[in-house]
C-alpha positions as CSV (number, residue, x, y, z in Angstrom):
1,M,-5.2,28.2,-6.7
2,T,-7.2,25.1,-7.6
3,Q,-10.3,24.6,-5.6
4,L,-11.5,21.1,-5.0
5,K,-15.0,20.2,-5.9
6,T,-17.4,20.2,-2.9
7,L,-19.2,17.0,-2.0
8,T,-22.7,17.3,-0.7
9,L,-24.8,15.5,1.9
10,S,-27.8,14.3,0.0
11,A,-30.4,12.1,1.6
12,A,-30.6,13.9,4.9
13,M,-32.4,16.9,3.5
14,L,-35.2,14.7,2.3
15,C,-36.5,14.0,5.8
16,G,-40.0,15.1,6.7
17,S,-39.0,17.6,9.4
18,A,-36.2,20.0,10.2
19,L,-35.5,18.0,13.3
20,G,-35.3,14.8,11.3
21,A,-33.0,16.4,8.8
22,M,-30.7,17.7,11.5
23,A,-30.5,14.2,13.0
24,Q,-29.5,12.7,9.7
25,D,-27.1,15.4,9.0
26,A,-25.2,14.8,12.2
27,I,-22.0,12.9,11.3
28,E,-19.1,12.1,13.6
29,L,-15.9,11.4,11.7
30,Q,-13.4,9.3,13.8
31,F,-9.9,10.2,12.8
32,I,-6.7,8.6,14.0
33,M,-3.6,10.7,13.6
34,C,-0.3,8.8,13.8
35,G,2.5,10.7,15.5
36,G,1.1,11.6,18.9
37,E,0.2,15.2,18.0
38,V,-2.0,17.2,15.7
39,R,-0.1,19.8,13.8
40,P,-1.6,23.4,14.0
41,A,-1.9,23.5,10.2
42,D,-4.1,20.4,10.3
43,Q,-6.1,21.6,13.2
44,A,-6.9,24.8,11.4
45,V,-8.3,22.9,8.5
46,I,-10.4,20.6,10.7
47,D,-11.8,23.6,12.6
48,Q,-12.8,25.3,9.3
49,F,-14.2,22.0,7.9
50,Q,-16.6,21.7,10.8
51,I,-17.8,25.3,10.3
52,D,-18.3,24.7,6.6
53,N,-20.1,21.4,7.1
54,P,-22.8,22.0,9.9
55,G,-23.6,18.8,11.7
56,V,-20.2,17.3,11.1
57,T,-17.9,16.6,14.0
58,V,-14.3,15.4,13.7
59,N,-13.1,13.4,16.6
60,M,-9.4,13.4,16.4
61,E,-7.2,11.0,18.3
62,A,-3.4,11.5,18.1
63,V,-1.7,8.1,18.7
64,P,2.1,7.5,18.9
65,W,3.6,5.9,15.8
66,G,4.5,2.7,17.7
67,T,0.8,1.7,18.1
68,C,-1.3,3.8,15.8
69,Q,-1.1,1.8,12.6
70,D,-1.8,-1.5,14.3
71,K,-4.7,0.2,16.2
72,S,-6.2,1.5,12.9
73,M,-5.9,-1.9,11.2
74,Q,-7.2,-3.9,14.1
75,L,-10.3,-1.8,14.5
76,A,-11.0,-2.2,10.8
77,A,-10.4,-5.9,10.9
78,A,-12.8,-6.2,13.9
79,G,-15.6,-4.4,11.9
80,D,-15.3,-1.2,13.8
81,P,-13.2,1.0,11.6
82,V,-12.4,4.7,12.1
83,D,-13.3,6.9,9.2
84,V,-9.9,8.3,8.4
85,A,-6.3,7.5,9.5
86,Y,-3.1,9.2,8.9
87,M,-0.6,6.4,8.3
88,G,2.5,5.4,6.5
89,S,1.8,4.6,2.9
90,R,3.6,1.3,3.3
91,T,0.3,0.0,4.9
92,L,-1.9,0.7,1.9
93,R,-1.4,-2.6,0.1
94,Q,-2.2,-4.6,3.1
95,L,-5.4,-2.5,3.8
96,A,-6.4,-2.6,0.1
97,N,-5.8,-6.4,-0.3
98,N,-8.0,-7.0,2.8
99,D,-10.8,-4.7,1.4
100,L,-10.5,-2.4,4.5
101,I,-10.1,1.0,2.7
102,V,-11.7,2.6,-0.3
103,P,-9.9,3.7,-3.5
104,V,-9.4,7.4,-4.1
105,T,-9.8,9.2,-7.4
106,F,-8.2,12.5,-8.4
107,A,-9.3,14.8,-11.2
108,P,-6.6,15.3,-13.9
109,E,-6.0,18.8,-12.7
110,E,-5.4,17.4,-9.2
111,E,-3.0,14.8,-10.4
112,A,-1.0,17.4,-12.4
113,L,-0.2,19.3,-9.2
114,Y,1.7,16.5,-7.5
115,Q,5.5,16.3,-7.6
116,P,6.6,13.6,-10.1
117,G,6.5,10.1,-8.6
118,V,4.6,11.0,-5.4
119,L,1.4,9.3,-6.5
120,K,3.3,6.1,-7.1
121,T,3.8,5.8,-3.4
122,V,0.0,5.3,-2.9
123,T,-0.6,3.1,-6.1
124,V,-1.6,-0.5,-5.8
125,G,-3.0,-2.4,-8.8
126,G,-3.4,0.7,-10.9
127,Q,-5.5,2.5,-8.3
128,Y,-4.8,5.1,-5.7
129,W,-5.5,4.0,-2.1
130,G,-4.4,7.0,-0.1
131,I,-4.0,10.7,-0.3
132,P,-0.4,11.8,0.4
133,H,0.0,14.2,3.3
134,A,3.7,14.1,4.2
135,F,6.6,13.6,1.9
136,S,10.4,13.1,2.4
137,T,13.4,12.8,0.2
138,K,17.0,12.4,1.1
139,A,20.4,14.0,0.6
140,L,24.1,13.5,1.5
141,Y,25.3,15.6,4.5
142,I,29.0,16.4,4.8
143,N,30.7,17.6,7.9
144,C,33.2,20.0,6.3
145,N,35.1,20.5,9.6
146,V,36.0,16.8,9.5
147,V,36.8,16.8,5.8
148,E,39.0,19.8,6.0
149,A,40.8,18.3,9.0
150,A,41.7,15.4,6.7
151,G,43.3,17.9,4.3
152,A,40.6,17.6,1.7
153,E,38.4,20.2,0.0
154,C,34.8,20.1,1.2
155,V,33.0,19.8,-2.1
156,A,30.1,17.6,-3.3
157,P,31.1,14.2,-4.6
158,A,29.2,13.7,-7.8
159,T,29.9,10.0,-8.3
160,W,30.3,6.9,-6.1
161,E,34.0,6.8,-6.9
162,E,34.4,10.4,-5.6
163,M,32.4,9.6,-2.5
164,I,34.6,6.5,-1.8
165,A,37.8,8.5,-2.3
166,L,36.6,11.2,0.1
167,A,35.6,8.6,2.7
168,K,39.0,7.0,2.4
169,T,40.8,10.3,2.8
170,V,38.9,11.0,6.0
171,T,39.5,7.6,7.4
172,D,43.2,7.6,6.6
173,N,43.9,11.1,7.9
174,T,41.7,11.6,11.0
175,D,40.2,9.6,13.8
176,A,36.8,9.8,12.2
177,A,35.1,7.3,9.8
178,G,34.6,8.5,6.3
179,I,30.9,7.7,6.1
180,G,28.0,6.4,8.3
181,I,25.9,3.6,6.8
182,A,22.9,2.0,8.5
183,G,23.1,-1.8,8.9
184,K,20.8,-2.6,11.8
185,D,17.7,-4.7,11.4
186,F,15.5,-1.7,11.0
187,D,13.5,-0.1,8.2
188,N,16.0,2.7,7.4
189,T,18.7,0.2,6.5
190,M,16.5,-0.7,3.6
191,H,15.7,3.0,3.0
192,M,19.4,4.0,2.8
193,F,20.2,1.2,0.5
194,L,17.3,2.3,-1.8
195,D,18.7,5.8,-1.8
196,F,21.8,4.5,-3.5
197,L,19.9,1.9,-5.6
198,Y,17.7,4.6,-7.0
199,S,20.8,6.7,-7.6
200,N,22.0,3.9,-9.9
201,G,18.9,3.4,-12.1
202,G,17.8,0.4,-10.1
203,V,14.3,-0.7,-9.1
204,V,12.8,-3.2,-6.7
205,F,9.7,-4.1,-8.8
206,D,9.3,-3.5,-12.5
207,A,6.5,-1.6,-14.1
208,D,4.3,-4.7,-14.1
209,G,4.9,-5.4,-10.4
210,N,7.4,-8.2,-10.9
211,P,10.5,-8.5,-8.6
212,A,13.4,-6.9,-10.3
213,I,16.1,-6.7,-7.6
214,D,18.3,-9.4,-9.1
215,S,20.0,-6.9,-11.4
216,Q,23.3,-5.3,-12.4
217,Q,22.2,-2.1,-10.7
218,T,21.7,-3.9,-7.4
219,R,25.0,-5.7,-7.7
220,E,26.7,-2.4,-8.3
221,T,25.0,-0.9,-5.3
222,L,25.9,-3.7,-3.0
223,Q,29.5,-3.5,-4.3
224,L,29.4,0.1,-3.2
225,Y,28.7,-1.0,0.3
226,A,31.6,-3.5,0.1
227,D,33.9,-0.8,-1.1
228,L,32.8,1.6,1.6
229,L,33.0,-1.0,4.4
230,P,36.6,-0.1,5.5
231,Y,35.6,3.5,5.8
232,M,32.3,3.1,7.8
233,Q,31.7,3.6,11.5
234,S,32.7,0.6,13.7
235,G,30.1,-2.2,13.8
236,P,27.7,-0.9,11.1
237,T,25.2,-3.7,11.7
238,E,24.5,-2.1,15.1
239,W,23.5,1.3,13.8
240,E,20.4,2.8,12.3
241,R,20.2,6.0,10.3
242,D,18.7,8.2,13.0
243,Q,21.6,7.4,15.3
244,M,24.1,8.8,12.7
245,K,23.3,12.3,13.7
246,D,25.1,11.8,17.0
247,L,28.2,10.5,15.3
248,F,28.0,13.4,12.8
249,N,27.6,15.9,15.7
250,D,30.5,14.4,17.5
251,G,32.8,14.5,14.5
252,Q,33.0,10.7,14.3
253,I,31.7,10.4,10.7
254,A,32.2,12.8,7.8
255,M,29.1,11.9,5.8
256,Y,25.7,10.2,5.9
257,V,22.4,10.3,4.1
258,T,19.2,11.6,5.8
259,G,16.2,13.8,5.2
260,P,15.7,17.6,5.4
261,W,15.2,17.4,9.1
262,G,18.9,16.7,9.5
263,K,19.9,20.3,9.1
264,G,18.2,21.3,12.3
265,Q,19.4,18.3,14.2
266,H,23.1,19.1,13.7
267,N,25.2,21.4,16.0
268,A,25.3,25.0,14.9
269,E,29.1,25.1,14.9
270,I,29.4,22.4,12.2
271,N,30.0,23.7,8.8
272,Q,27.7,21.3,7.0
273,L,27.3,20.8,3.2
274,I,24.1,19.3,1.9
275,V,24.4,17.8,-1.5
276,P,22.6,15.3,-3.8
277,I,23.2,11.7,-3.3
278,P,26.1,10.8,-5.6
279,H,25.1,8.7,-8.6
280,G,26.4,5.2,-9.5
281,P,27.7,3.9,-12.9
282,S,24.2,3.0,-14.2
283,G,22.0,6.0,-13.3
284,P,21.5,9.6,-12.3
285,S,21.3,10.9,-8.7
286,G,18.0,10.0,-7.1
287,T,16.4,9.3,-3.7
288,I,13.8,7.2,-2.1
289,L,10.3,8.8,-2.1
290,I,8.4,8.1,1.1
291,T,5.0,9.4,2.0
292,D,2.5,9.2,4.8
293,S,-1.1,9.3,3.6
294,L,-4.7,9.7,4.7
295,A,-6.6,6.4,4.2
296,V,-10.4,6.3,4.2
297,F,-11.8,3.2,5.7
298,K,-14.6,1.1,4.3
299,G,-17.9,0.3,5.9
300,T,-18.4,3.4,8.1
301,G,-21.2,4.9,6.0
302,N,-19.3,8.2,6.0
303,E,-16.8,7.4,3.2
304,E,-17.9,10.3,1.0
305,M,-17.6,12.9,3.8
306,A,-14.3,11.3,5.0
307,I,-12.8,11.7,1.5
308,K,-14.0,15.3,1.5
309,L,-12.2,16.0,4.8
310,A,-9.0,14.1,3.6
311,K,-8.9,16.2,0.4
312,A,-9.4,19.4,2.4
313,L,-6.4,18.5,4.5
314,T,-4.2,17.7,1.6
315,S,-4.9,20.3,-1.0
316,G,-3.9,23.9,-1.8
317,Q,-3.0,26.3,0.9
318,A,-3.7,23.8,3.7
319,Q,-1.0,21.3,2.4
320,Y,1.4,24.2,1.7
321,D,1.0,25.4,5.3
322,L,1.8,21.9,6.6
323,D,4.7,21.3,4.3
324,S,6.3,24.7,5.0
325,S,5.7,24.7,8.8
326,W,6.7,21.1,9.3
327,G,9.8,21.3,7.1
328,L,8.7,18.6,4.6
329,T,9.7,18.1,1.0
330,P,6.8,19.7,-1.0
331,I,4.2,17.2,-2.1
332,L,2.7,19.6,-4.6
333,Q,4.1,21.9,-7.2
334,Y,3.0,25.0,-5.5
335,E,4.3,27.4,-8.2
336,K,1.5,26.0,-10.4
337,M,-1.0,27.2,-7.8
338,G,0.1,30.8,-7.9
339,I,2.5,30.8,-5.0
340,A,5.3,32.9,-6.5
341,E,8.1,32.2,-4.1
342,P,7.5,28.9,-2.4
343,Y,9.7,28.0,0.6
344,Y,11.6,25.3,-1.3
345,L,13.4,27.8,-3.5
346,A,15.7,28.6,-0.6
347,D,18.6,26.5,0.5
348,P,18.9,23.6,1.1
349,W,15.5,22.7,-0.4
350,P,16.6,22.6,-4.1
351,V,18.8,19.6,-3.2
352,F,15.8,17.7,-1.8
353,V,13.5,18.6,-4.7
354,A,16.0,17.8,-7.4
355,G,16.0,14.1,-6.8
356,I,12.2,13.7,-6.9
357,S,11.9,13.1,-10.7
358,T,14.6,10.4,-10.7
359,G,13.7,8.9,-7.4
360,G,11.7,5.7,-6.6
361,P,8.9,4.9,-4.2
362,E,9.1,3.0,-1.0
363,P,7.9,-0.4,-2.3
364,L,4.3,-1.3,-1.3
365,V,3.9,-4.8,-0.2
366,E,1.6,-6.5,2.3
367,N,4.3,-8.0,4.5
368,F,6.6,-5.0,5.0
369,K,8.8,-6.9,7.6
370,D,9.5,-9.6,5.0
371,L,10.5,-6.9,2.5
372,Q,12.7,-5.2,5.1
373,A,14.4,-8.6,5.7
374,V,15.4,-9.0,2.1
375,F,17.4,-5.8,2.3
376,T,18.7,-6.4,5.8
377,N,20.0,-9.9,4.9
378,M,21.8,-8.5,1.8
379,V,23.3,-5.5,3.5
380,Q,24.4,-7.4,6.7
381,G,25.7,-10.3,4.6
382,T,28.1,-7.9,2.9
383,M,29.1,-6.2,6.2
384,L,29.7,-9.5,7.9
385,G,31.4,-11.2,4.9
386,E,28.7,-13.9,4.6
387,G,28.7,-14.1,0.9
388,T,29.8,-12.5,-2.4
389,V,28.0,-9.7,-3.9
390,D,26.6,-11.9,-6.6
391,E,25.5,-14.6,-4.2
392,L,23.8,-12.1,-1.9
393,V,21.9,-10.4,-4.7
394,T,20.8,-13.7,-6.2
395,Q,19.5,-14.8,-2.8
396,A,17.7,-11.4,-2.4
397,G,15.9,-12.1,-5.7
398,V,14.8,-15.4,-4.4
399,E,13.6,-13.9,-1.1
400,L,11.8,-11.0,-2.8
401,A,9.8,-13.4,-5.1
402,E,8.3,-14.8,-1.9
403,V,7.2,-11.4,-0.5
404,K,3.5,-10.7,-0.8
């Protein structure tokens, strides 16, 4: 297993007395953990870190998602930053552009351990600005009970055409909708659309960071939504993805896209099939790649020690324990680290791992709400009949160009 290089405390040991050295060695790292709880796997690392680094105290504050990111950013903007915060990687561009966090470097052997594409989720301007600590991909869930009640065979649709045909069969032959699609003014409406866009070879920004949503691939993806509209749940603009599980559990939809946590949220009596997101006419099956990261804030005087803590939490066995206990898509390629039978070899994990190499990142912008609105306007425009596919995608290109 790769061991990360140890950083040292330097100047403190040059003091004239042992008492003076101890005083300078005393470091308090302020740490905000979004989510409202500290996972046992993380706490074990923190406890060991304090033992291994005498004089270092880690003051952890678990804050609910609804307020934690704003709190971390407001403290930094006010000149009183915490040392480390666990946050959604979507915040990194705003923090970096405002000079509130420090860039992170990885040794080549560290970079090589990450799953393909993961580090793109923390890259702004050619630099890494966070250390990924939680990772999710998506798959298509099928309620085989509903599909078979419609007289169809419950098998994975490989293409969009096959998915549309299956959704139609269910809608025509049962009281259920063929598929659940998110259309509410919420972030996972964008995420679900990107699952399909990335399964059609599309991108939001090109390799140089230029807007690239005004494309054939986007038009084909929006046309998919138009084709699926007759087979969606009633009033799709009122639904977000996380509400789909209730429809799925009640047998009111036959399919929807969600993450690996979906399996445990569904009723035990449902015969569910978990399969890759079907691919469109212009690309292979993919998925959105979303990470939460540890960001190290600038101006605390403890940046070096904070990076050391962040890397301890996100490397080797520590990260493996978090991924496997939390039920996350693996961030690292643990087989390269000597773990012979990593948890993600067992079903349904191969489905969630398979799309990583062809997936795309959650776009990093400073104004996330503006980005979200680009996709919401396009999706809702199709659902409400407020424009043609071509008109809506063209308008999305104009709106995206104004997003910072």
